[in-house]
C-alpha positions in Angstrom: 0.0 0.0 0.0 1.5 3.4 -1.0 0.0 6.8 -0.2 2.0 9.2 -2.3 1.6 12.8 -1.1 3.3 16.0 -2.1 5.6 16.0 1.0 5.6 12.4 2.2 5.0 8.9 0.9 3.6 6.4 3.4 4.2 2.7 2.6 2.5 -0.1 4.4 2.6 -3.9 4.2 -0.5 -5.9 5.2 -0.8 -9.5 6.1 -4.5 -10.2 5.6 -6.2 -7.4 7.6 -3.1 -6.7 9.8 -0.7 -3.8 9.1 2.6 -5.5 9.8 5.1 -2.8 8.6 4.9 0.9 7.7 7.2 3.7 6.7 6.9 7.4 6.2 9.3 8.6 3.5 10.0 11.9 1.7 8.3 12.1 -1.6 10.8 12.5 -4.4 10.6 11.9 -8.1 12.8 8.9 -8.9 13.3 6.4 -11.8 11.6 3.1 -11.8 14.9 1.4 -11.0 15.6 3.7 -8.0 12.1 3.0 -6.7 12.5 -0.8 -7.2 15.8 -0.9 -5.4 14.4 1.3 -2.6 11.5 -1.1 -2.1 13.8 -4.1 -2.1 15.9 -2.5 0.6 12.9 -1.9 2.8 11.8 -5.5 2.4 15.3 -6.7 3.3 15.2 -4.7 6.6 12.1 -6.7 7.5 13.5 -10.0 6.2 10.6 -10.3 3.7 11.2 -11.9 0.3 9.9 -10.0 -2.7 7.9 -13.1 -3.6 5.8 -12.6 -0.4 4.2 -9.5 -2.0 1.1 -10.6 -3.8 -0.4 -7.2 -4.8 0.0 -3.5 -4.6 -2.2 -0.4 -4.7 -1.4 3.3 -4.5 -3.1 6.6 -4.1 -1.1 9.5 -5.6 -1.4 13.2 -5.9 2.0 13.5 -7.6 1.5 12.5 -11.3 5.3 12.4 -12.2 5.7 9.5 -9.7 2.8 7.4 -11.0 4.6 5.7 -13.9 7.9 5.1 -12.2 6.2 3.6 -9.2 4.0 1.3 -11.3 7.0 0.2 -13.4 9.4 -0.2 -10.4 6.8 -2.3 -8.5 6.2 -4.5 -11.6 9.9 -5.0 -12.5 11.2 -5.6 -8.9 8.3 -7.1 -7.0 6.5 -8.8 -9.9 3.1 -7.5 -9.3 0.9 -4.9 -11.0 0.1 -1.8 -8.9 -3.5 -0.5 -8.9 -3.9 3.2 -8.8 -6.9 4.7 -7.0 -9.4 6.8 -8.9 -13.0 7.9 -8.7 -13.8 5.4 -11.4 -12.9 2.4 -9.3 -15.4 0.5 -7.1 -14.9 2.3 -3.9 -18.1 1.2 -2.1 -18.8 4.8 -1.4 -21.3 7.1 -3.0 -19.7 10.3 -4.4 -21.9 13.4 -4.1 -19.1 15.6 -5.4 -19.9 17.7 -8.5 -16.8 16.5 -10.4 -15.7 13.2 -8.8 -12.5 13.0 -11.0 -11.3 16.2 -9.3 -11.2 14.7 -5.8 -7.7 13.8 -4.6 -7.1 10.0 -4.4 -6.0 10.3 -0.8 -9.2 12.0 0.2 -11.3 9.2 -1.4 -9.2 6.6 0.4 -9.5 8.3 3.8 -13.2 8.5 3.3 -13.6 4.8 2.5 -11.7 3.7 5.6 -13.4 6.3 7.7 -16.9 5.1 6.9 -15.8 1.5 7.4 -14.3 2.2 10.8 -16.4 5.0 12.3 -19.7 5.1 10.3 -21.4 8.3 9.3 -21.8 11.3 9.5 -18.1 11.8 9.7 -15.4 14.5 9.2 -11.9 13.4 8.4 -9.2 16.1 8.9 -5.9 15.3 7.1 -2.8 17.4 8.1 -0.5 17.1 5.1 0.9 19.6 2.7 -2.6 21.0 2.8 -5.1 20.7 5.6 -8.2 19.0 4.2 -11.6 18.2 5.7 -13.6 15.5 4.0 -17.3 15.4 4.8 -19.4 12.2 4.9 -23.2 12.7 5.1 -25.4 10.9 7.6 -26.4 8.6 4.7 -22.7 7.7 4.1 -22.1 9.7 0.9 -18.9 11.7 0.2 -20.0 15.3 -0.1 -16.7 17.2 -0.5 -14.9 19.4 2.0 -12.4 22.1 2.4 -8.7 22.7 1.5 -6.4 25.0 3.4 -2.7 25.6 3.5 -0.9 23.1 5.7 1.2 24.0 8.7 4.5 23.6 6.9 3.3 25.5 3.8 2.1 28.4 6.0 5.3 28.5 8.0 7.4 28.6 4.8 5.3 31.4 3.3 5.8 33.4 6.5 9.5 32.9 6.6 9.9 33.6 2.9 8.3 37.0 3.2 9.8 38.0 6.6 13.6 37.6 6.6 14.1 38.6 10.2 11.7 36.0 11.7 13.3 32.8 13.0 12.3 29.4 11.9 10.6 27.4 14.7 9.6 23.9 15.5 5.9 22.9 15.0 4.9 22.6 18.7 2.6 24.6 20.8 4.0 27.1 23.4 2.6 27.0 27.0 0.4 30.0 26.3 -1.4 31.5 23.4 0.1 34.8 24.4 3.7 34.3 23.1 6.3 36.1 25.3 9.0 35.8 22.6 9.2 36.0 18.8 9.6 32.2 18.7 6.7 31.5 21.0 4.5 34.1 19.1 5.1 32.3 15.8 4.4 28.9 17.4 1.2 30.2 18.9 0.0 31.7 15.7 0.7 28.5 13.7 -0.5 25.9 16.2 -3.4 27.5 18.0 -4.3 29.3 14.8 -4.6 26.1 12.8 -6.5 24.4 15.6 -9.0 27.2 15.6 -9.2 27.0 11.8 -10.2 23.4 12.0 -12.6 23.9 14.8 -14.4 26.7 12.9 -14.7 24.6 9.7 -16.0 21.6 11.7 -18.6 23.7 13.5 -19.8 25.3 10.3 -20.0 21.9 8.7 -22.1 20.5 11.6 -24.4 23.6 11.2 -24.9 23.0 7.5 -25.4 19.2 7.9 -27.9 19.8 10.7 -26.2 17.3 13.0 -22.9 16.4 14.6 -20.6 13.5 13.8 -17.3 12.0 14.8 -14.2 14.0 13.8 -11.1 11.9 13.0 -7.6 13.4 12.3 -4.7 11.9 10.4 -1.4 13.1 8.9 1.9 14.3 10.2 0.7 17.0 12.6 -2.6 15.4 13.6 -1.6 14.5 17.1 -0.2 18.0 17.9 -3.2 19.9 16.6 -5.7 17.4 18.1 -4.4 18.2 21.5 -5.3 21.8 20.9 -8.7 21.3 19.2 -12.1 21.2 20.9 -13.7 19.2 18.0 -11.3 16.5 17.0 -12.3 13.2 18.7 -9.4 10.9 17.8 -6.3 10.5 15.7 -6.0 7.6 13.3 -2.4 7.8 11.8 -2.9 4.9 9.4 -6.4 5.4 8.1 -5.1 6.0 4.5 -3.4 2.6 4.4 -6.5 0.9 5.7 -8.5 2.6 3.0 -6.1 1.4 0.4 -6.4 -2.1 1.7 -10.2 -2.0 1.5 -10.2 -0.6 -2.0 -7.7 -3.2 -3.1 -9.9 -6.0 -1.8 -12.9 -4.6 -3.8 -10.9 -4.2 -7.0 -8.4 -7.0 -7.2 -9.2 -10.1 -9.2 -9.7 -13.6 -7.7 -6.7 -15.0 -6.0 -4.9 -11.6 -5.9 
């Protein structure tokens, strides 16, 4: 299972329904051979033979990586890699105006979210962008929101203000920063927690009901601790969604 994002690529290996290994790597355009060798090295660390891999599936929002990944997996692991799209059998009704525009990762998260937590549901993904995906009470994918991610916002701030120091993405003790570093941390961390809470509350108002709010992604744990609306963090929800979609779309015996 491969979740290819703009910043990170998450790779997981399942044995039946159990996630037995996972890695979070930096996304980088590579050749098919580089990818194949990289995957073989990861398997060697786990003492897994390539022949143990019986199938593969990926969700990708980085088009230049799609072909090298598929070719590298085919040549070095001997399996064809499915790629998630809105045209696949997702087991999820899409109420989006243009389904082909929805990011594959958002579809995958929604499939796993409904399977694990039911509906209505809001999934908040803290990646290069902060996305909210909304599942109706009837279990249909409605759409959501897209906002700049924490890292993107921080880089934009530093790129325009040469005198401000770069800081770590962690919350200071108080929202009132008593130093430049603490002030930046407060604005980024508490500010983004407030952004998510406002979007969630507005969504609940428009739906006419409340539902569970699940967070995932690199900064999910840190922001969840500051949020009043996030119920829980599920770091591997995307991998689970990939597994579920693979099971629905793989042929007999795969």
